[in-house]
C-alpha positions as CSV (number, residue, x, y, z in Angstrom):
1,M,74.0,90.4,201.6
2,V,73.1,94.0,201.3
3,Q,71.2,96.1,203.9
4,E,67.8,96.0,202.1
5,E,68.0,92.2,202.1
6,F,68.5,92.1,205.9
7,D,65.7,94.6,206.3
8,I,63.4,92.2,204.5
9,L,64.5,89.2,206.6
10,N,64.0,91.2,209.8
11,I,60.5,92.1,208.7
12,V,59.7,88.4,207.9
13,A,61.2,87.4,211.3
14,N,58.9,89.8,213.1
15,N,55.7,89.1,211.0
16,P,55.5,85.9,209.0
17,I,52.1,86.9,207.6
18,T,53.2,90.2,206.1
19,S,52.6,90.6,202.4
20,Q,55.2,91.5,199.8
21,R,53.3,94.7,199.2
22,Q,53.7,95.6,202.9
23,I,57.4,94.7,202.8
24,A,57.8,97.0,199.8
25,R,56.0,99.8,201.6
26,Q,58.1,99.4,204.7
27,T,61.5,99.2,203.0
28,G,60.9,101.5,200.0
29,I,61.9,98.7,197.7
30,S,59.7,98.1,194.6
31,L,57.2,95.2,194.8
32,G,58.9,93.5,191.9
33,Q,62.3,93.6,193.7
34,V,60.7,92.3,196.9
35,N,59.2,89.4,194.9
36,F,62.6,88.7,193.3
37,L,64.3,88.7,196.6
38,M,61.7,86.5,198.3
39,K,62.2,83.9,195.6
40,K,66.0,84.3,196.0
41,F,65.7,83.8,199.8
42,A,63.6,80.7,199.3
43,T,66.1,79.3,196.8
44,K,69.0,80.0,199.1
45,G,67.1,78.3,202.0
46,L,66.8,81.4,204.1
47,I,63.0,81.5,204.1
48,K,60.3,78.9,203.7
49,I,57.1,80.0,201.9
50,E,53.9,78.4,203.0
51,G,50.3,78.9,201.8
52,Q,48.0,78.1,199.0
53,T,47.2,81.6,197.5
54,T,49.0,84.9,197.5
55,K,46.6,86.1,200.2
56,S,47.4,83.2,202.5
57,L,51.2,83.1,202.1
58,Q,53.4,83.0,205.1
59,Y,57.1,83.5,205.2
60,H,59.2,81.8,207.9
61,L,62.9,82.2,208.5
62,T,64.7,78.9,208.3
63,P,67.6,78.2,210.7
64,S,69.9,79.5,207.9
65,G,67.9,82.7,207.7
66,M,67.9,83.2,211.4
67,A,71.7,82.6,211.4
68,A,72.1,85.2,208.6
69,V,70.1,87.8,210.6
70,A,72.0,86.9,213.8
71,E,75.4,87.2,212.1
72,K,74.4,90.7,210.7
73,T,73.3,91.8,214.1
74,L,76.5,90.6,215.7
75,R,78.6,92.4,213.1
76,Y,76.7,95.6,213.7
77,M,77.1,95.2,217.5
78,K,80.9,94.7,217.1
79,N,81.3,97.6,214.8
80,S,79.2,99.8,217.1
81,F,81.3,98.7,220.1
82,N,84.5,99.5,218.3
83,A,83.3,102.9,217.3
84,V,82.3,103.7,220.9
85,R,85.7,102.4,222.1
86,E,87.5,104.6,219.5
87,M,85.5,107.6,220.7
88,I,86.3,106.9,224.3
89,N,90.0,106.6,223.5
90,C,89.9,109.9,221.6
91,I,88.2,111.7,224.5
92,I,90.7,110.3,227.0
93,S,93.6,111.3,224.8
94,I,92.4,114.8,224.2
95,G,91.3,115.2,227.8
96,R,94.7,114.1,229.1
97,E,96.6,116.4,226.7
98,Y,94.7,119.5,227.7
99,H,94.6,118.6,231.4
100,S,98.4,118.3,231.4
101,K,98.5,121.9,230.0
102,G,96.4,123.2,232.9
103,Y,93.0,123.4,231.1
104,S,89.7,122.9,232.9
105,I,87.4,120.4,231.1
106,Y,83.7,121.0,230.5
107,I,81.1,118.9,228.9
108,S,78.4,120.9,227.2
109,G,75.2,119.5,225.5
110,S,72.0,117.6,225.9
111,R,71.9,115.0,228.7
112,D,71.9,112.1,226.3
113,E,74.1,109.1,225.2
114,M,76.8,111.4,224.0
115,M,77.1,113.1,227.4
116,E,77.1,109.6,229.1
117,L,79.9,108.5,226.7
118,C,82.0,111.6,227.5
119,I,81.4,111.2,231.3
120,L,82.4,107.5,231.0
121,A,85.6,108.3,229.2
122,L,86.7,111.1,231.5
123,N,85.9,109.0,234.6
124,D,87.9,106.1,233.1
125,A,90.8,108.5,232.7
126,K,90.3,109.9,236.2
127,L,90.1,113.4,234.8
128,S,88.0,116.0,236.6
129,Y,85.3,117.9,234.6
130,H,82.3,120.2,234.9
131,I,79.0,119.7,233.2
132,G,77.5,122.8,231.5
133,N,79.0,125.9,229.9
134,P,82.1,127.5,231.3
135,P,81.8,131.0,232.8
136,D,82.6,133.8,230.4
137,G,86.1,135.1,230.4
138,T,87.5,131.8,231.8
139,D,91.0,131.0,230.5
140,K,92.3,127.6,229.5
141,V,89.0,125.8,229.0
142,L,88.5,122.6,226.9
143,V,84.8,122.0,226.1
144,F,83.6,118.6,224.8
145,C,80.3,119.1,222.8
146,W,78.4,117.3,220.1
147,E,75.8,119.9,219.0
148,Q,76.5,122.5,216.4
149,E,74.8,125.3,218.4
150,A,76.9,124.6,221.5
151,E,80.0,124.7,219.4
152,E,79.0,128.0,217.9
153,Q,78.0,129.4,221.3
154,L,81.3,128.4,222.9
155,Q,83.7,129.7,220.2
156,E,85.8,131.7,222.7
157,F,86.9,128.4,224.3
158,T,88.7,125.4,222.9
159,C,85.8,123.3,221.8
160,V,86.0,119.7,220.5
161,N,82.9,118.5,218.7
162,L,82.7,114.8,219.4
163,L,80.8,114.1,216.2
164,K,83.7,115.5,214.2
165,L,86.3,113.3,215.8
166,K,88.2,110.8,213.7
167,G,89.6,107.7,215.3
């Protein structure tokens, strides 16, 4: 099942009285395609269509439809967890490598999920670090960042942009 199909099932799960026109608007899929997919879902047993007229139709996920949405959600969560775990392992590996060479470690960027991830990784590795930009003229500095402007501003230091890391 492709993403647009799961988007439709999620919309139906959240609002059974939504119209096909509303679904088309929310997903950016043509009304004809939404109509085709709704019929396909009903045939596959993923949704049940109730109502007498097009204005009174309701769409309900069947247990099979709920299972399909839950399976997609679980797959997404597993993939996300694996990506986070890979990022943590990369941060730890890079941090240990530079720490063993006598570098001070800095974390520079917005106080957001990326900073939390970096802090978590460095704490897991029991590596000391500083939050913020290193003082000018400091030698042997490794900076973890994730924002382009921070990377550009800190060019005089060894800067690792977390968003450019490959597992």
